[in-house]
C-alpha positions as CSV (number, residue, x, y, z in Angstrom):
1,X,-35.2,43.0,58.5
2,X,-34.0,39.7,59.9
3,X,-35.2,37.6,56.9
4,X,-33.4,39.9,54.5
5,X,-30.1,39.3,56.4
6,X,-30.6,35.6,56.2
7,X,-31.2,35.6,52.5
8,X,-28.0,37.8,52.0
9,X,-26.0,35.4,54.1
10,X,-27.3,32.4,52.1
11,X,-26.5,34.1,48.8
12,X,-23.0,35.0,49.9
13,X,-22.4,31.4,51.0
14,X,-23.6,30.1,47.6
15,X,-21.2,32.5,45.8
16,X,-18.3,31.3,48.0
17,X,-19.1,27.7,47.1
18,X,-19.2,28.5,43.4
19,X,-15.9,30.4,43.6
20,X,-14.3,27.5,45.5
21,X,-15.5,25.0,42.9
22,X,-14.2,27.1,40.1
23,X,-10.8,27.6,41.8
24,X,-10.6,23.8,42.4
25,X,-11.4,23.0,38.8
26,X,-8.7,25.4,37.6
27,X,-6.2,23.8,40.0
28,X,-7.1,20.3,38.8
29,X,-6.7,21.3,35.1
30,X,-3.4,23.0,35.9
31,X,-2.1,20.0,37.8
32,X,-3.2,17.7,34.9
33,X,-1.4,19.9,32.4
34,X,1.7,20.1,34.6
35,X,1.6,16.3,35.0
36,X,1.4,15.9,31.2
37,X,4.3,18.3,30.7
38,X,6.4,16.6,33.4
39,X,5.6,13.2,31.7
40,X,6.9,14.5,28.4
41,X,9.9,16.1,30.0
42,X,10.7,12.8,31.8
43,X,10.5,10.8,28.6
44,X,12.7,13.2,26.5
45,X,15.8,11.4,27.7
46,X,14.3,8.0,26.7
47,X,13.6,9.4,23.2
48,X,17.0,10.9,22.9
49,X,18.6,7.7,24.1
50,X,16.6,5.7,21.5
51,X,17.7,8.0,18.7
52,X,21.3,7.7,19.8
53,X,21.1,3.9,20.1
54,X,19.7,3.8,16.6
55,X,22.5,6.0,15.2
56,X,25.1,3.8,17.0
57,X,23.7,0.7,15.5
58,X,22.6,-0.7,18.9
59,X,19.3,-1.8,17.5
60,X,18.1,-4.0,20.3
61,X,18.5,-1.1,22.7
62,X,16.9,1.3,20.3
63,X,13.9,-1.0,19.9
64,X,13.5,-1.3,23.7
65,X,13.7,2.4,24.2
66,X,11.3,3.3,21.3
67,X,8.8,0.7,22.6
68,X,9.1,2.2,26.1
69,X,8.4,5.7,24.7
70,X,5.3,4.5,22.9
71,X,4.0,2.8,26.0
72,X,4.7,5.8,28.3
73,X,3.5,8.5,25.9
74,X,0.1,7.7,24.4
75,X,-0.2,11.3,23.2
76,X,3.5,11.9,22.5
77,X,4.5,14.2,19.7
78,X,7.2,11.8,18.5
79,X,5.0,8.6,18.3
80,X,5.1,8.7,14.4
81,X,8.9,8.8,14.5
82,X,9.1,6.0,17.1
83,X,6.7,3.7,15.2
84,X,8.6,4.3,11.9
85,X,11.9,3.5,13.6
86,X,10.5,0.3,14.8
87,X,9.2,-0.5,11.3
88,X,12.6,0.3,9.7
89,X,14.4,-2.0,12.1
90,X,11.9,-4.8,11.6
91,X,12.4,-4.6,7.8
92,X,16.0,-3.6,7.3
93,X,17.7,-5.0,10.4
94,X,15.6,-8.0,11.4
95,X,14.1,-8.8,8.0
96,X,11.1,-9.8,10.1
97,X,8.1,-9.2,7.8
98,X,5.5,-10.6,10.2
99,X,6.6,-8.2,12.8
100,X,6.5,-5.4,10.3
101,X,2.9,-6.2,9.4
102,X,2.0,-6.1,13.1
103,X,3.6,-2.7,13.5
104,X,1.8,-1.3,10.4
105,X,-1.5,-2.7,11.7
106,X,-0.9,-0.8,15.0
107,X,0.1,2.3,13.2
108,X,-3.0,2.2,11.0
109,X,-5.2,1.9,14.1
110,X,-3.5,5.0,15.5
111,X,-3.0,7.2,12.4
112,X,-5.8,5.8,10.1
113,X,-7.8,9.0,10.5
114,X,-5.3,10.9,8.4
115,X,-6.0,10.1,4.8
116,X,-2.4,10.5,3.5
117,X,-0.9,8.5,6.3
118,X,-3.5,5.8,6.0
119,X,-2.8,5.5,2.3
120,X,1.0,5.3,3.0
121,X,0.6,2.7,5.7
122,X,-1.9,0.5,3.8
123,X,0.3,0.6,0.7
124,X,3.4,-0.5,2.6
125,X,1.3,-3.2,4.3
126,X,0.1,-4.5,1.0
127,X,3.6,-4.6,-0.5
128,X,5.0,-6.5,2.4
129,X,2.2,-9.0,2.2
130,X,3.0,-9.4,-1.5
131,X,6.7,-10.0,-0.6
132,X,5.4,-12.7,1.8
133,X,3.3,-14.2,-1.0
134,X,0.2,-13.6,1.2
135,X,-1.8,-12.2,-1.7
136,X,-5.2,-12.5,0.1
137,X,-4.0,-10.1,2.8
138,X,-2.4,-7.8,0.2
139,X,-5.8,-7.6,-1.6
140,X,-7.5,-6.6,1.7
141,X,-5.0,-3.8,2.2
142,X,-5.3,-2.5,-1.4
143,X,-9.1,-2.5,-1.1
144,X,-8.8,-0.4,2.1
145,X,-6.7,2.0,0.0
146,X,-9.4,2.1,-2.6
147,X,-12.1,2.9,0.0
148,X,-10.2,5.9,1.4
149,X,-11.9,9.3,0.6
150,X,-10.4,11.5,-2.0
151,X,-8.7,8.8,-4.2
152,X,-8.4,10.2,-7.7
153,X,-9.0,8.1,-10.8
154,X,-5.4,7.9,-11.8
155,X,-4.4,6.4,-8.4
156,X,-7.5,4.2,-8.4
157,X,-6.4,2.7,-11.7
158,X,-3.0,1.8,-10.3
159,X,-4.7,0.2,-7.3
160,X,-7.0,-1.9,-9.4
161,X,-4.0,-3.1,-11.3
162,X,-2.2,-4.2,-8.1
163,X,-5.4,-6.0,-6.9
164,X,-5.6,-7.8,-10.3
165,X,-2.0,-8.9,-10.1
166,X,-2.6,-10.4,-6.7
167,X,-5.7,-12.2,-7.9
168,X,-3.7,-13.5,-10.8
169,X,-1.1,-14.8,-8.4
170,X,-3.9,-16.7,-6.5
171,X,-5.2,-18.0,-9.9
172,X,-8.5,-16.1,-9.4
173,X,-8.5,-15.1,-13.0
174,X,-12.1,-14.0,-13.2
175,X,-11.6,-11.5,-10.4
176,X,-8.4,-10.3,-12.0
177,X,-10.3,-9.6,-15.2
178,X,-12.9,-7.5,-13.4
179,X,-10.1,-5.4,-11.7
180,X,-8.2,-5.0,-15.0
181,X,-11.3,-3.7,-16.8
182,X,-11.7,-1.1,-14.0
183,X,-8.0,-0.2,-14.4
184,X,-8.5,0.3,-18.2
185,X,-11.6,2.4,-17.4
186,X,-9.8,4.7,-15.0
187,X,-6.3,4.8,-16.4
188,X,-5.1,8.3,-17.4
189,X,-1.6,7.2,-18.5
190,X,-1.3,5.2,-21.8
191,X,1.5,3.1,-20.3
192,X,-0.7,1.9,-17.4
193,X,-3.7,1.3,-19.8
194,X,-1.4,-0.8,-22.0
195,X,-0.1,-2.7,-19.0
196,X,-3.6,-3.5,-17.9
197,X,-4.6,-4.7,-21.4
198,X,-1.6,-7.0,-21.7
199,X,-2.3,-8.5,-18.2
200,X,-6.0,-8.8,-19.2
201,X,-4.9,-10.9,-22.2
202,X,-2.8,-13.1,-20.0
203,X,-5.8,-13.8,-17.6
204,X,-8.2,-14.4,-20.5
205,X,-5.7,-17.0,-21.8
206,X,-5.6,-18.7,-18.4
207,X,-9.4,-18.8,-18.4
208,X,-9.5,-20.4,-21.9
209,X,-10.9,-17.3,-23.6
210,X,-8.1,-17.4,-26.2
211,X,-9.9,-15.6,-29.0
212,X,-10.7,-12.6,-26.8
213,X,-7.1,-12.5,-25.7
214,X,-5.9,-12.6,-29.3
215,X,-8.0,-9.6,-30.2
216,X,-6.5,-7.6,-27.3
217,X,-2.9,-8.6,-28.2
218,X,-3.5,-7.7,-31.9
219,X,-4.9,-4.3,-30.8
220,X,-1.8,-3.6,-28.8
221,X,0.5,-4.6,-31.7
222,X,-1.4,-2.3,-34.1
223,X,-1.3,0.7,-31.8
224,X,1.6,3.0,-33.0
225,X,1.4,5.0,-29.8
226,X,2.6,2.1,-27.7
227,X,6.4,1.6,-27.2
228,X,8.1,-0.9,-29.6
229,X,9.2,-3.0,-26.6
230,X,5.6,-3.3,-25.3
231,X,4.3,-4.2,-28.7
232,X,7.0,-6.8,-29.0
233,X,5.9,-8.4,-25.7
234,X,2.3,-8.6,-26.9
235,X,3.5,-10.1,-30.1
236,X,5.6,-12.7,-28.3
237,X,2.5,-13.7,-26.2
238,X,0.4,-13.9,-29.3
239,X,3.0,-16.2,-30.9
240,X,2.7,-18.5,-27.9
241,X,-1.1,-18.7,-28.4
242,X,-0.7,-19.4,-32.1
243,X,1.8,-22.1,-31.4
244,X,-0.7,-23.8,-29.1
245,X,-3.2,-23.6,-31.9
246,X,-0.6,-25.2,-34.2
247,X,-0.6,-22.1,-36.4
248,X,3.2,-22.2,-36.8
249,X,3.5,-20.2,-40.0
250,X,1.7,-17.2,-38.5
251,X,3.6,-17.5,-35.3
252,X,6.9,-17.5,-37.2
253,X,5.9,-14.3,-39.1
254,X,5.1,-12.5,-35.9
255,X,8.3,-13.5,-34.2
256,X,10.3,-12.5,-37.3
257,X,8.7,-9.0,-37.0
258,X,10.0,-8.5,-33.5
259,X,13.6,-9.8,-33.7
260,X,14.9,-6.3,-33.4
261,X,12.5,-4.9,-30.8
262,X,12.1,-7.8,-28.3
263,X,14.1,-7.2,-25.1
264,X,16.0,-10.5,-25.5
265,X,16.6,-11.3,-29.2
266,X,18.2,-14.6,-28.3
267,X,14.9,-15.9,-26.9
268,X,13.2,-15.0,-30.1
269,X,15.8,-16.8,-32.2
270,X,15.5,-19.9,-30.1
271,X,11.7,-19.9,-30.5
272,X,12.0,-19.3,-34.2
273,X,14.3,-22.3,-34.5
274,X,11.8,-24.4,-32.6
275,X,8.8,-23.3,-34.6
276,X,10.5,-23.9,-37.9
277,X,11.2,-27.4,-36.8
278,X,7.6,-27.9,-35.8
279,X,6.4,-26.6,-39.2
280,X,8.4,-29.2,-41.1
């Protein structure tokens, strides 16, 4: 019977050790949870002080406190709020666009897994880069938007248009033409499609593909579904092309046809006077 008692004792000892380990694990988890709660409780006054400093217009103090909260609370519930406050102050208070881009980069790293937030952050980043005339960086941000899952064709068309405009600003007209063709393909609103066609004509002119541009401009002018003002803009650009080709009579006829619909009639009258002198 002695061996049986020995086995029982050993089994009991093993059970005690398992129970002790389980109790220890529960205690550790509880302590970790308690520490996290205590950390958040301790940083509540920092967050509340940051909010109050912002409301009081004490922006330097608000920035310091929001930054302190972000550093102290890597999993804090109010991090989105804190980052956005820092971004608002960088743009509206400091007018510091480089700092704003750095903040948006950090926000994208943290919140980029959320499709809607990623799109919002990248769009703002691209727009700020455009304001800084840093069109290359703007294109990078727009392209990241295009690569996000779930982008519908209507939004895709608008993004291709923004990329095209940035390429045009960099005088990369061939790349702009590619993006504009994608915009026309995906556009679901006639207004955007017309905008893309008009901009496409501009870029073709810059590339020396004048006859292709003229065809597009004439198609815009002939489309009764397009607003009179937009057709007038196309006509004005076509008149420019015809003047360069010394087709003054045709240019005059086109300008005469839009005197009442062009946004600035005085400009049309001035151009007509000039063209009539050139025709003589």
